[in-house]
PASEBA-1860 file (N, C-alpha, C; in nm, 3 decimals):
! residues 109
1> MINAKEAK> 7.207/6.882/-2.448/7.309/6.831/-2.356/7.253/6.708/-2.285 ~ 7.335/6.602/-2.278/7.290/6.482/-2.207/7.304/6.504/-2.057 ~ 7.222/6.433/-1.982/7.231/6.448/-1.836/7.339/6.355/-1.780 ~ 7.365/6.367/-1.652/7.473/6.292/-1.588/7.448/6.141/-1.592 ~ 7.324/6.101/-1.578/7.291/5.959/-1.580/7.324/5.898/-1.717 ~ 7.289/5.970/-1.824/7.319/5.923/-1.959/7.470/5.920/-1.985 ~ 7.541/6.021/-1.934/7.687/6.024/-1.950/7.751/5.907/-1.879 ~ 7.703/5.875/-1.759/7.757/5.761/-1.685/7.730/5.631/-1.760
9> ALYDKSGQ> 7.611/5.619/-1.817/7.577/5.498/-1.894/7.670/5.482/-2.014 ~ 7.700/5.592/-2.083/7.793/5.586/-2.197/7.934/5.549/-2.151 ~ 7.975/5.605/-2.038/8.107/5.575/-1.982/8.117/5.426/-1.947 ~ 8.015/5.375/-1.877/8.016/5.234/-1.838/8.016/5.143/-1.960 ~ 7.946/5.184/-2.064/7.939/5.103/-2.186/8.072/5.102/-2.261 ~ 8.143/5.214/-2.259/8.266/5.223/-2.337/8.377/5.136/-2.278 ~ 8.392/5.135/-2.146/8.495/5.055/-2.083/8.637/5.100/-2.114 ~ 8.653/5.222/-2.163/8.785/5.270/-2.204/8.882/5.279/-2.088
17> EVADYLKN> 8.837/5.323/-1.973/8.927/5.336/-1.859/8.980/5.200/-1.814 ~ 8.895/5.099/-1.817/8.938/4.962/-1.783/9.039/4.913/-1.886 ~ 9.011/4.936/-2.013/9.103/4.893/-2.120/9.238/4.961/-2.107 ~ 9.238/5.090/-2.074/9.364/5.163/-2.057/9.443/5.110/-1.938 ~ 9.374/5.080/-1.828/9.442/5.027/-1.709/9.504/4.891/-1.740 ~ 9.429/4.807/-1.812/9.482/4.676/-1.850/9.605/4.690/-1.940 ~ 9.598/4.779/-2.038/9.706/4.796/-2.135/9.831/4.860/-2.074 ~ 9.811/4.963/-1.991/9.924/5.041/-1.942/9.980/4.996/-1.808
25> TVEPAVIK> 9.902/4.926/-1.728/9.947/4.886/-1.595/9.961/4.736/-1.580 ~ 9.854/4.664/-1.613/9.852/4.519/-1.589/9.940/4.444/-1.689 ~ 9.923/4.472/-1.816/9.997/4.398/-1.919/10.149/4.405/-1.900 ~ 10.209/4.524/-1.880/10.354/4.528/-1.859/10.400/4.451/-1.734 ~ 10.320/4.457/-1.628/10.356/4.386/-1.505/10.351/4.235/-1.525 ~ 10.249/4.187/-1.595/10.236/4.043/-1.621/10.349/3.996/-1.713 ~ 10.379/4.072/-1.817/10.488/4.034/-1.909/10.621/4.029/-1.835 ~ 10.648/4.129/-1.754/10.774/4.133/-1.678/10.786/4.014/-1.583
33> AATAGKRK> 10.678/3.983/-1.512/10.681/3.870/-1.418/10.694/3.737/-1.491 ~ 10.619/3.721/-1.599/10.622/3.594/-1.672/10.758/3.569/-1.736 ~ 10.821/3.672/-1.791/10.953/3.655/-1.851/11.061/3.632/-1.745 ~ 11.033/3.671/-1.622/11.126/3.645/-1.512/11.103/3.508/-1.448 ~ 11.010/3.430/-1.504/10.984/3.295/-1.456/10.890/3.288/-1.337 ~ 10.814/3.392/-1.315/10.720/3.392/-1.203/10.580/3.352/-1.251 ~ 10.500/3.302/-1.159/10.364/3.257/-1.191/10.257/3.350/-1.136 ~ 10.299/3.457/-1.070/10.202/3.552/-1.017/10.266/3.689/-1.004
41> VFILVGST> 10.182/3.791/-0.990/10.230/3.927/-0.975/10.134/4.001/-0.883 ~ 10.187/4.099/-0.811/10.105/4.186/-0.727/10.114/4.326/-0.784 ~ 9.999/4.389/-0.807/9.995/4.526/-0.856/9.930/4.612/-0.749 ~ 10.008/4.702/-0.694/9.961/4.788/-0.585/9.854/4.884/-0.636 ~ 9.744/4.889/-0.562/9.637/4.983/-0.594/9.640/5.100/-0.497 ~ 9.676/5.074/-0.373/9.682/5.181/-0.275/9.715/5.128/-0.138 ~ 9.714/5.217/-0.041/9.735/5.181/0.098/9.621/5.240/0.178 ~ 9.583/5.170/0.281/9.473/5.218/0.364/9.505/5.197/0.511
49> QFEFEMRV> 9.453/5.287/0.593/9.480/5.278/0.735/9.389/5.177/0.804 ~ 9.267/5.163/0.755/9.171/5.073/0.817/9.117/4.977/0.713 ~ 9.085/4.856/0.757/9.040/4.753/0.664/8.912/4.792/0.591 ~ 8.818/4.858/0.661/8.692/4.892/0.595/8.712/4.993/0.484 ~ 8.816/5.075/0.489/8.843/5.172/0.383/8.880/5.103/0.253 ~ 8.940/4.984/0.262/8.979/4.912/0.142/8.856/4.882/0.057 ~ 8.747/4.841/0.119/8.625/4.811/0.044/8.570/4.936/-0.023 ~ 8.587/5.051/0.038/8.538/5.176/-0.018/8.623/5.220/-0.136
57> KITSVHQG> 8.754/5.198/-0.130/8.846/5.248/-0.232/8.855/5.159/-0.355 ~ 8.798/5.038/-0.350/8.797/4.952/-0.468/8.686/5.003/-0.559 ~ 8.726/5.058/-0.673/8.632/5.125/-0.763/8.575/5.027/-0.866 ~ 8.482/5.077/-0.944/8.424/4.995/-1.051/8.528/4.963/-1.158 ~ 8.629/5.049/-1.173/8.738/5.020/-1.267/8.814/4.897/-1.220 ~ 8.847/4.892/-1.091/8.919/4.777/-1.036/8.836/4.650/-1.053 ~ 8.707/4.659/-1.026/8.620/4.542/-1.040/8.610/4.498/-1.186 ~ 8.607/4.595/-1.277/8.603/4.562/-1.419/8.731/4.495/-1.466
65> VALILKDQ> 8.845/4.543/-1.417/8.974/4.482/-1.450/8.977/4.338/-1.401 ~ 8.934/4.315/-1.278/8.934/4.180/-1.221/8.843/4.088/-1.302 ~ 8.728/4.137/-1.343/8.633/4.057/-1.420/8.692/4.018/-1.556 ~ 8.754/4.112/-1.626/8.813/4.082/-1.757/8.928/3.983/-1.743 ~ 9.012/4.002/-1.641/9.123/3.909/-1.622/9.073/3.768/-1.591 ~ 8.968/3.756/-1.511/8.910/3.624/-1.482/8.856/3.560/-1.609 ~ 8.792/3.641/-1.694/8.740/3.590/-1.821/8.851/3.539/-1.912 ~ 8.972/3.596/-1.897/9.086/3.555/-1.979/9.165/3.440/-1.916
73> GYVVSIEQ> 9.116/3.384/-1.805/9.178/3.266/-1.746/9.274/3.293/-1.632 ~ 9.290/3.417/-1.591/9.377/3.449/-1.478/9.305/3.422/-1.346 ~ 9.381/3.397/-1.243/9.328/3.389/-1.108/9.353/3.525/-1.046 ~ 9.246/3.595/-1.008/9.258/3.734/-0.963/9.184/3.754/-0.832 ~ 9.247/3.829/-0.743/9.180/3.874/-0.622/9.233/4.012/-0.586 ~ 9.149/4.090/-0.523/9.189/4.221/-0.472/9.194/4.208/-0.321 ~ 9.316/4.205/-0.268/9.334/4.177/-0.125/9.445/4.263/-0.068 ~ 9.456/4.254/0.064/9.567/4.319/0.131/9.694/4.241/0.101
81> DGASYVPR> 9.807/4.311/0.106/9.935/4.248/0.076/10.033/4.281/0.187 ~ 10.080/4.180/0.253/10.183/4.199/0.354/10.130/4.248/0.487 ~ 10.222/4.271/0.576/10.188/4.317/0.710/10.167/4.468/0.712 ~ 10.100/4.515/0.815/10.082/4.659/0.832/10.214/4.724/0.868 ~ 10.226/4.852/0.834/10.348/4.926/0.862/10.312/5.069/0.898 ~ 10.405/5.138/0.963/10.388/5.279/0.996/10.477/5.359/0.901 ~ 10.418/5.445/0.817/10.500/5.525/0.726/10.600/5.612/0.802 ~ 10.717/5.633/0.744/10.825/5.705/0.812/10.783/5.840/0.869
89> GLADDDGD> 10.717/5.920/0.792/10.683/6.054/0.836/10.575/6.058/0.943 ~ 10.507/5.946/0.965/10.398/5.944/1.062/10.435/5.876/1.193 ~ 10.555/5.821/1.201/10.597/5.751/1.323/10.640/5.851/1.429 ~ 10.607/5.819/1.554/10.653/5.904/1.664/10.792/5.857/1.707 ~ 10.844/5.909/1.819/10.978/5.876/1.864/10.996/5.728/1.896 ~ 10.888/5.660/1.931/10.895/5.517/1.963/10.870/5.429/1.841 ~ 10.843/5.491/1.725/10.815/5.414/1.604/10.670/5.376/1.589 ~ 10.586/5.423/1.681/10.443/5.394/1.675/10.371/5.500/1.594
97> GPAYTNYG> 10.255/5.467/1.547/10.175/5.560/1.470/10.065/5.487/1.399 ~ 9.997/5.552/1.308/9.887/5.486/1.235/9.942/5.379/1.140 ~ 9.889/5.260/1.152/9.936/5.148/1.071/9.861/5.145/0.937 ~ 9.936/5.131/0.830/9.879/5.121/0.696/9.906/4.983/0.640 ~ 9.821/4.940/0.547/9.839/4.812/0.480/9.821/4.834/0.330 ~ 9.911/4.779/0.250/9.900/4.787/0.104/9.793/4.688/0.057 ~ 9.723/4.725/-0.048/9.629/4.633/-0.110/9.634/4.652/-0.261 ~ 9.591/4.549/-0.331/9.593/4.555/-0.476/9.556/4.424/-0.539
105> FHIGW> 9.593/4.409/-0.666/9.561/4.289/-0.743/9.665/4.180/-0.720 ~ 9.621/4.063/-0.685/9.703/3.943/-0.687/9.660/3.868/-0.813 ~ 9.750/3.859/-0.911/9.716/3.798/-1.039/9.806/3.677/-1.060 ~ 9.746/3.564/-1.088/9.822/3.441/-1.113/9.781/3.378/-1.245 ~ 9.870/3.295/-1.300/9.841/3.227/-1.426/9.897/3.087/-1.426
END
């Protein structure tokens, strides 16, 4: 049986998860935006309550996707998108509550 370090090395070498994310998530979004006459697309990765959490939640898969897209000539960044908001179920009677911000891939061509 291989140990965990060897399994991780095989996983990193294969890149299958990055390839699947590009094929199933990024490619359809880029095709849809490009055929609609747009020059960029935003792909939501998640929402976070605090800015420092965004850095923690960006995984090696996300970094691998960004690297491959840059190699293919796209302009890519993983950033926050839009203003902060309070989710409906978390707002109090005054509409206040924990503010969340969406973040994800900004891809341009």
